[in-house]
BABAVO-644693 format. One line per field, with one value per residue: z negated, x, y negated of N, C-alpha, C in turn; residue in three letters. Coordinates in steps of 0.001 Angstrom, whole numbers. Layout:
# residues N
n.w: Z/...
n.u: X/...
n.v: Y/...
ca.w: Z/...
ca.u: X/...
ca.v: Y/...
c.w: Z/...
c.u: X/...
c.v: Y/...
residuo: ALA/...
This chain:
# residues 262
n.w: 52084/51379/52300/51746/51875/51839/49264/49029/46746/45276/43130/41560/39743/37021/34262/35195/37902/37834/36329/37996/40064/38768/38203/40766/41921/40372/41277/43633/45761/48134/47810/48352/46973/45923/44854/43084/41488/42081/40736/38647/40173/41555/39402/38479/40804/41052/38756/39298/41641/40607/38541/39686/42213/44640/47623/47488/48526/48286/48269/48093/47419/47377/47238/47530/49281/52675/54601/53238/52659/55254/56068/54500/55426/58063/57552/56551/58798/60627/59532/59613/57684/55356/53496/51487/49982/47196/45905/43697/42702/40906/39113/36233/34709/32128/29822/30326/33160/33823/32939/34501/37043/40575/42064/40493/40623/43387/43839/42355/43723/46167/45586/44233/45907/48736/49510/48745/50388/52965/53074/52871/55239/57042/56995/57271/59990/61114/59355/59812/62509/62322/60808/58121/54873/52117/50135/47263/45129/42590/40383/37984/34949/34300/36607/36894/34676/33757/31288/29908/30461/32125/34661/37411/37672/37126/39291/41441/40954/41157/43880/44715/43856/45370/47997/48014/47698/50010/51968/51446/52394/55107/55953/54822/56297/58360/57340/55476/52205/49694/46689/43903/41025/37814/35248/31731/29280/29438/28389/29690/31421/32519/30814/29199/31195/31870/29658/27482/24381/24064/21840/20392/21472/21223/21884/23489/26136/26656/29332/30374/29636/31026/33779/34018/33556/35676/37766/37395/38271/40883/41850/41758/43722/43266/43942/42442/39588/36167/33637/30786/30196/28301/28882/31745/32880/32511/34407/36701/36474/36638/39257/40727/40134/41457/44173/44512/44928/47523/49785/49481/50169/52732/54036/55617/54515/51607/48299/46427/43944/44363/45953/44618/43015/40149
n.u: 184646/182961/179654/178999/180009/183537/185626/187845/190195/192041/194886/194603/195746/195517/193622/190942/190706/191246/189092/186948/187577/187137/184355/183157/184006/182583/180104/180167/181730/184367/187793/190207/193073/194987/198040/201029/202362/203200/203318/201438/199161/198978/198541/196048/194547/194692/193323/190736/190083/189901/187951/185721/185462/185979/187505/190671/192796/196085/197777/200758/201626/202871/201228/202160/204165/204870/204967/203831/201295/200324/200097/197974/195965/195767/194785/192239/191073/190971/190064/187166/185698/185823/183755/183454/185224/187117/188446/190623/193229/195429/197043/198301/199552/201691/201959/202276/201413/203566/205669/205926/207629/208407/208647/207249/204680/204243/204256/202018/199918/200235/199366/196831/195340/196227/196644/194173/192404/193307/192890/190105/189534/190538/188752/186191/185303/184809/182863/180811/180244/179288/177073/176845/178333/180524/182044/183802/184925/187174/187013/187181/185930/187448/187830/185807/186128/188135/188912/190056/192716/194479/196003/196998/196346/193552/192805/193307/191326/189050/189137/188619/185973/184635/185265/183949/181245/180902/181384/179247/177144/177831/178187/176154/173618/174339/174271/176193/177250/178413/180064/180959/182732/182967/184854/185446/188069/189580/190466/193203/196296/197195/197638/199838/201797/201953/203101/201486/199883/197356/195878/195793/193862/190582/188212/187771/186863/186284/187557/185915/183314/183192/183373/181183/179051/179478/178866/176145/175295/176216/174542/172156/172557/173656/175029/176867/178296/178419/179620/180089/178265/175553/173085/171454/170114/171646/173733/172142/171035/173383/174222/172063/172244/174599/173934/171941/173259/174179/172577/173089/175681/176565/177193/177151/178148/180144/179062/177011/178088/180778/181178/181150/183030/185046
n.v: -57565/-60559/-61649/-64168/-67667/-68285/-69708/-72338/-73368/-75871/-76435/-74153/-72403/-72717/-74145/-76312/-75551/-72772/-71862/-72557/-70747/-68296/-68504/-68787/-66415/-64565/-65146/-63882/-64755/-64724/-65814/-68446/-69289/-72006/-73281/-74396/-72543/-69459/-66981/-67170/-67602/-65150/-63398/-64289/-63849/-61046/-60239/-61235/-59878/-57313/-57527/-58848/-57858/-59145/-60523/-62037/-64499/-65804/-68848/-70301/-73547/-76846/-79673/-82224/-82067/-82453/-80277/-78107/-79142/-79495/-76839/-75892/-77550/-76590/-74025/-74656/-75817/-73711/-71294/-69850/-68602/-70042/-71965/-73746/-76339/-76988/-79648/-79902/-80157/-82236/-84953/-86764/-89817/-90882/-93638/-97261/-99382/-101070/-99613/-97414/-95703/-96287/-93888/-92035/-93153/-93040/-90234/-89492/-90757/-89488/-86879/-87138/-88777/-88869/-86102/-84943/-86402/-85792/-83027/-82896/-84252/-82444/-80313/-81361/-82058/-79502/-78470/-80354/-79880/-77292/-77679/-77181/-76511/-77428/-79938/-80408/-82791/-83486/-85977/-88571/-90023/-92157/-93516/-95423/-96940/-99131/-99962/-97892/-98005/-96612/-97343/-96696/-93966/-94139/-95748/-94023/-92141/-93691/-94096/-91448/-91123/-93141/-92287/-89799/-90525/-92071/-90122/-88459/-90063/-90211/-87497/-86018/-86163/-84488/-81988/-81318/-80878/-83009/-83378/-85301/-84739/-85935/-85728/-86402/-86563/-83437/-80170/-79360/-78519/-80847/-82953/-82253/-82075/-84729/-85753/-86328/-85990/-83871/-83203/-85476/-87015/-88491/-87035/-84028/-81988/-78506/-76477/-74435/-75252/-77659/-76896/-75153/-76907/-78668/-76977/-76656/-79175/-78867/-76801/-78160/-79946/-82497/-85722/-87201/-85961/-86079/-84628/-85284/-87337/-88291/-89573/-89699/-91788/-94029/-93881/-93975/-96561/-98065/-97454/-98416/-101149/-101736/-101177/-103050/-105415/-105296/-106335/-109040/-109569/-110175/-113124/-116330/-118663/-119464/-118504/-120789/-121471/-121451/-123571/-125860/-128186/-127657
ca.w: 52339/51033/53335/51313/52303/50983/48568/48875/45533/45031/41704/41076/38895/35609/33969/35881/39132/37516/35897/39231/40748/38028/38347/42135/42135/39733/42144/44802/46851/48345/47406/48783/45825/46299/43753/43188/40691/42755/39785/37964/41178/41806/38227/38512/41941/40736/37778/39920/42537/39780/37741/40464/43464/45796/48258/47037/49163/47499/49080/47281/48108/46653/48142/47752/50317/53948/55267/52487/52867/56633/56147/53930/56397/59177/57055/56470/60145/61480/58871/59619/56490/54260/53560/50361/49547/45877/45837/42263/42330/40525/38052/35503/34307/30786/29691/30955/34559/33962/32571/35429/38170/41901/42503/39767/41192/44736/43771/41870/44832/47186/45198/43874/46983/50105/49745/48663/51566/54174/53075/53231/56654/57836/57060/57536/61363/61321/58612/60487/63738/61947/60124/56774/54199/50881/49635/45868/44762/41156/40043/36545/34473/34248/37864/36778/33335/33616/29874/29405/30570/32972/35857/38691/37632/37281/40651/42332/40734/41765/45302/44898/43716/46538/49166/47932/47957/51423/52754/51276/53305/56490/56291/54331/57377/59244/56652/54621/50835/49057/45266/43068/39616/37042/33853/30807/28879/29476/27855/30753/31349/33106/29757/28850/32296/31852/28408/26591/23410/24221/20514/19842/22106/20294/22267/24624/26531/27147/30780/30688/29529/32099/35074/34003/33735/37040/38653/37308/39225/42206/42236/41937/44839/42856/44616/41386/38388/35055/32553/29408/30026/27765/29422/33188/33267/32521/35723/37677/36379/37146/40709/41264/40050/42536/45483/44588/45408/48928/50727/49264/50409/54066/54050/56460/53636/50252/47324/46011/42771/44819/46778/43716/42327/38689
ca.u: 184546/181641/178905/178892/181184/184716/185888/189250/190339/193401/195202/193795/196477/195208/192696/189659/190737/191155/187724/186153/187844/186433/182900/182741/184209/181466/178946/180323/182434/185799/188522/191552/193575/196160/198747/202490/202874/202791/203140/200157/198126/198861/197932/194629/193934/194573/192234/189437/189806/189534/186743/184586/185367/186007/188810/191329/194061/196906/198614/201656/201827/202983/200486/202893/205154/204156/204830/202864/199981/199914/199701/196631/195069/195548/193904/190882/190556/190876/189454/185723/185064/185834/182591/183490/186527/187154/189634/190826/194617/195636/198015/198146/200802/201712/202539/201646/201759/204888/206688/205922/208509/207800/208563/206129/203437/204096/203885/200646/199028/200342/198557/195448/194647/196565/196372/192728/191747/193687/192224/188712/189510/190825/187622/184923/184795/184264/181610/179803/179867/178529/175857/176836/179624/180528/183299/183724/186103/187272/187442/187293/185224/188407/187718/184946/186334/189514/189194/190886/194098/195311/195780/197175/195509/192161/192597/193202/190045/188054/189181/187942/184538/184178/185347/182902/179944/180864/181248/177854/176317/178173/178101/174916/172649/174830/174144/177351/177057/179614/179859/182040/182636/183711/185065/186256/189221/189314/191633/193985/197732/197522/198109/201206/202687/202106/203731/200450/199420/195904/195263/195671/192723/189443/187190/188275/185954/186913/187411/184757/182114/183235/183063/179817/178136/179653/178146/174722/175145/176423/173329/171108/173002/173928/176143/177819/178033/179231/179279/180032/177325/174299/171889/171578/169542/172704/174371/171149/170977/174671/174236/171064/172788/175585/173278/171135/174117/174583/171951/173575/177117/176846/176800/177955/178788/180390/178006/177025/178941/182149/181232/181057/184301/184944
ca.v: -58996/-61062/-62344/-65557/-68447/-68257/-70959/-72714/-74167/-76338/-76487/-73026/-71464/-72921/-75221/-76423/-74761/-71344/-71570/-72547/-69480/-67253/-68636/-68485/-64979/-63864/-65374/-63033/-65429/-64537/-67008/-68808/-70030/-72803/-73940/-74290/-71428/-68232/-65884/-67340/-67376/-63716/-62781/-64635/-63160/-59625/-60075/-61482/-58745/-56166/-57746/-59321/-57112/-60031/-60699/-63270/-64840/-66720/-69736/-71125/-74820/-78111/-80549/-83470/-81790/-82500/-78981/-77311/-79736/-79198/-75430/-75751/-78200/-75656/-72961/-75186/-76053/-72526/-70139/-70097/-68027/-71021/-72841/-74686/-76839/-77619/-80504/-80013/-80463/-83626/-85210/-88019/-90457/-91453/-94961/-98413/-99606/-101683/-98646/-96279/-95950/-96169/-92495/-91439/-93682/-92491/-88817/-89400/-91120/-88439/-85725/-87455/-89487/-88467/-84687/-84722/-86974/-85047/-81725/-83151/-84609/-81250/-79386/-82037/-81924/-78155/-78387/-81169/-79190/-76105/-78091/-76633/-76607/-78205/-80497/-80817/-83582/-83706/-87319/-88804/-91209/-93262/-94231/-96601/-97496/-99621/-100181/-96801/-98453/-95741/-98153/-96014/-92761/-94542/-96228/-92865/-91489/-94566/-93754/-90163/-91353/-93891/-91407/-88779/-91146/-92446/-88892/-88017/-90850/-89873/-86078/-85423/-85933/-83430/-80718/-81075/-81348/-83555/-83622/-85834/-84343/-86928/-85339/-87193/-85755/-82003/-79464/-78733/-78771/-82149/-83842/-81844/-82448/-86179/-86147/-86841/-85004/-83756/-83114/-86823/-87676/-88438/-86044/-83258/-80917/-77285/-76327/-73599/-76078/-78644/-76295/-74633/-78034/-79148/-76063/-77001/-80265/-78277/-76083/-79174/-80778/-83865/-86392/-87521/-85180/-86596/-83700/-85786/-88442/-87756/-90218/-89858/-93069/-95039/-93837/-94437/-98016/-98556/-97322/-99337/-102500/-101869/-101231/-104268/-106503/-105127/-107278/-110396/-109655/-110707/-114530/-117221/-119622/-118974/-118768/-122191/-121687/-121624/-124781/-126989/-128328/-127522
c.w: 52113/52245/52980/51776/51310/50429/48537/47722/45390/43525/40954/40057/37424/35483/34740/37124/38875/37062/37098/39977/40082/38288/39758/42464/41552/40449/43453/45988/46934/48125/48175/47714/46172/45049/43955/42550/41264/41776/39073/38938/41408/40626/38191/39630/41645/39747/38440/40935/41750/39105/38577/41795/44701/46379/47830/47770/48310/48451/48137/48040/47098/47575/48278/48826/51679/54611/54559/52692/54263/56773/55589/54841/57555/58758/57008/57856/60857/60846/58702/58426/55384/54446/52436/50075/48174/45754/44369/41881/42018/39399/37391/35185/32903/30837/30437/32393/34705/33603/33501/36664/39504/42396/41803/40367/42579/44734/43305/42987/45921/46866/45023/45007/48353/50374/49732/49917/52822/54215/53421/54716/57551/58027/57473/58986/61632/60599/59339/61770/63453/61276/58727/56170/53012/50569/48213/45527/43263/40897/38551/36178/34376/35512/37837/35399/33169/32167/29268/29592/31414/34402/37160/38741/37853/38687/41632/42179/41196/43267/45567/44817/44942/47779/49157/48251/49423/52319/52621/52259/54751/56852/55827/55421/58361/58568/55721/53246/50265/47614/44656/41635/38820/35593/33039/30417/28777/29095/28966/30579/31933/32065/29377/29939/32342/30575/27400/25676/23471/22873/19842/20446/21237/20624/23538/24901/26993/28634/31154/30682/30671/33421/35100/34185/35140/38042/38545/38275/40661/42697/42459/43126/44449/43669/43623/40131/37298/33823/31157/29171/29533/28469/30904/33655/33299/33867/36794/37670/36936/38673/41352/41224/41162/43885/45631/45103/46914/49871/50607/49655/51775/54195/54977/55603/52294/49354/46777/44841/43143/45707/45934/42931/40817/38027
c.u: 183118/180980/178699/180115/182325/184965/187394/189348/191791/193626/194560/194493/196136/194089/191397/189624/190590/189758/186774/186342/187083/184924/182442/182949/183045/180143/179054/181020/183883/186501/189824/192080/194903/196749/200247/203015/202369/202512/201799/198994/197898/198192/196435/193916/193715/193433/190877/189081/189275/188178/185519/184437/185346/187419/189393/192655/194776/197786/199458/201937/201945/202393/201099/203960/204464/203952/203802/201442/199460/199456/198298/195609/194744/194613/192453/190272/190189/190172/187965/185015/184936/184678/182524/184945/186352/188489/189905/192244/194774/196641/197675/199521/200654/202259/201769/202128/203176/206005/206778/206741/207832/207692/207416/204799/203191/203668/202444/199654/199056/199448/197091/194648/194942/196213/194873/192025/192059/193029/190742/188588/189775/189591/186317/184435/184189/182932/180503/179316/179006/177204/175716/178222/179543/181934/183050/185026/186087/187855/187645/186450/186151/188303/186741/185060/187777/189897/190032/192375/195012/195239/195872/196324/194048/191861/192490/191851/188874/187979/188409/186426/183977/184162/184206/181536/179815/180706/179841/176944/176562/177851/176807/173888/173071/174791/175277/177086/178391/179269/181116/181769/183535/183819/185602/187440/188824/190600/192334/195451/198131/198107/199552/202183/202929/202771/202765/199992/197897/195201/195125/194500/191479/188400/187652/187326/186747/186627/186208/183478/182049/182787/181631/178808/178262/178917/176638/174430/175299/175151/172157/171390/173096/175078/177247/177401/178987/178913/179233/178962/175975/173059/172078/171033/170598/173424/173410/171064/172247/174670/173216/171555/173801/174892/172421/171950/174326/173896/172476/175037/177475/176330/177716/178757/179103/179195/178154/177965/180402/182293/181102/182364/184091/185047
c.v: -59469/-61716/-63810/-66334/-68320/-69655/-71191/-73704/-74580/-76490/-75341/-72142/-71597/-73939/-75145/-75552/-73276/-70973/-71588/-71221/-68341/-67313/-68309/-67008/-64189/-64115/-64595/-63664/-64968/-65878/-67181/-69749/-70699/-73446/-73745/-73008/-70095/-67103/-65984/-67143/-65890/-63003/-63061/-63888/-61691/-59393/-60240/-60395/-57558/-56358/-58102/-58606/-57977/-60057/-62042/-63417/-65886/-67529/-70583/-72411/-75945/-79169/-81932/-83307/-81674/-81134/-78105/-77831/-79412/-77755/-75217/-76428/-77244/-74529/-73441/-75396/-74758/-71332/-70397/-69489/-69054/-71995/-73847/-75040/-77467/-78340/-80807/-80450/-81944/-83732/-86528/-88575/-91012/-92877/-96035/-98573/-100147/-100716/-97454/-96623/-95741/-94738/-91769/-91873/-93100/-91043/-88641/-89709/-90053/-87248/-86096/-88078/-88882/-87014/-84418/-85208/-86173/-83669/-81874/-83461/-83406/-80382/-80052/-81912/-80545/-78011/-79149/-80484/-77960/-76448/-77532/-76797/-77554/-78685/-80974/-81533/-83843/-85088/-87455/-90010/-92403/-94114/-95390/-97248/-97966/-99894/-99057/-97084/-97591/-96281/-97355/-94745/-93125/-95023/-95067/-92185/-92357/-94311/-92462/-90341/-92061/-93002/-90400/-89364/-91556/-91217/-88314/-88754/-90443/-88432/-85415/-85179/-84849/-82056/-80369/-81682/-81810/-83898/-84224/-85406/-85270/-86476/-86508/-86314/-84284/-81275/-78671/-79103/-80122/-83092/-83527/-82260/-83946/-86684/-86727/-85707/-84944/-83725/-84471/-87590/-87495/-87372/-85350/-82098/-79698/-77113/-75474/-74427/-77086/-78034/-75761/-75764/-78624/-78269/-76210/-78143/-79797/-77594/-77037/-80080/-82249/-84438/-86728/-86774/-85651/-85748/-84314/-86841/-87928/-88298/-90505/-91205/-94174/-95058/-94338/-95954/-98658/-98537/-98255/-100780/-102749/-102041/-102490/-105446/-106465/-106107/-108705/-110600/-110222/-112127/-115323/-118193/-118969/-119284/-120177/-122435/-121879/-122856/-126043/-127072/-128261/-128880
residuo: MET/SER/SER/LYS/PRO/ALA/ILE/LEU/ILE/THR/GLY/ALA/SER/SER/GLY/ILE/GLY/ALA/VAL/TYR/ALA/ASP/ARG/PHE/ALA/ARG/ARG/GLY/HIS/ASP/LEU/VAL/LEU/VAL/ALA/ARG/ASP/ALA/ALA/ARG/LEU/GLU/ALA/LEU/ALA/GLU/ARG/LEU/ARG/ARG/GLU/ALA/GLY/VAL/ALA/VAL/ASP/VAL/VAL/GLN/ALA/ASP/LEU/THR/GLN/PRO/ALA/ASP/LEU/ALA/ALA/VAL/GLU/THR/ARG/LEU/ARG/THR/ASP/ALA/ARG/ILE/GLY/VAL/LEU/VAL/ASN/ASN/ALA/GLY/ALA/ALA/LEU/ASN/GLY/SER/PHE/VAL/GLY/GLN/GLY/PRO/ASP/GLN/ILE/GLY/ASN/LEU/ILE/ALA/LEU/ASN/VAL/THR/ALA/LEU/THR/ARG/LEU/ALA/ALA/ALA/VAL/ALA/PRO/ARG/PHE/ALA/ALA/GLU/GLY/THR/GLY/THR/ILE/VAL/ASN/ILE/GLY/SER/VAL/VAL/GLY/PHE/ALA/PRO/GLU/PHE/GLY/MET/ALA/VAL/TYR/GLY/ALA/THR/LYS/ALA/PHE/VAL/GLN/TYR/LEU/SER/GLN/ALA/LEU/HIS/ILE/GLU/LEU/GLY/PRO/LYS/GLY/VAL/TYR/VAL/GLN/ALA/VAL/LEU/PRO/ALA/ALA/THR/ARG/THR/GLU/ILE/TRP/GLN/ARG/ALA/GLY/ILE/ASP/VAL/ASN/ALA/LEU/PRO/ALA/VAL/MET/ASP/THR/ASP/ALA/LEU/VAL/ASP/SER/ALA/LEU/VAL/GLY/PHE/ASP/ARG/ARG/GLU/THR/VAL/THR/ILE/PRO/PRO/LEU/PRO/ASP/ASP/ALA/GLN/TRP/THR/ALA/TYR/ASP/ARG/ALA/ARG/THR/ALA/MET/ILE/PRO/ASN/LEU/GLY/GLN/VAL/GLN/PRO/ALA/GLU/ARG/TYR/ARG/ILE/ALA/ALA
């Protein structure tokens, strides 16, 4: 058993989650891998035990199902070895908003928003009490770019970004590190499951490159890591413009432009 904190990773059977598992295992961390596909989880766990010499627990769970989600929450609350949560499990939807059914939308929100938030909420009190711990939330650049046209998916990822930044403000002073990772299109199975041809997308990053760059941000303790963005100054300017508005938002009267009839 490693003396380093164990890492719990959701959506760990493939794609970004599997690469995170590989990288953290090679850093000497024990793992708790969560996903729906038990066979793929076991195969990954066996390889990492053999190649990296770490302990790997496997938890089969569908995080859209209340009982499965509750079981993972309990693990996060009670297993003091777990010092890092990687909230990676997520899904996308194909088509336009008007063509997506209510069940599809509900399931997407259940996974991308509800499960992610509840898992963070399960572990945050323990981390805050211990004065240490890390929560990594996988968002998307779509969350601040409605021009991409993925209305519900983008809205869920905007939620992830906001939640992560708010948790950084709340939990950072208590010793808890919170990172939001915002990929652009990445070569994972999320596209196939959503019925989208990944090869038709104009630019797609490989998962290895995505996770390795996200870990550079992790090691630097960045709050928001955007692997595809070449110029960090653009994000800095964007964030400064947002924060510059805050002092002007608390007013007794509406802004003058809204008090003059057209």
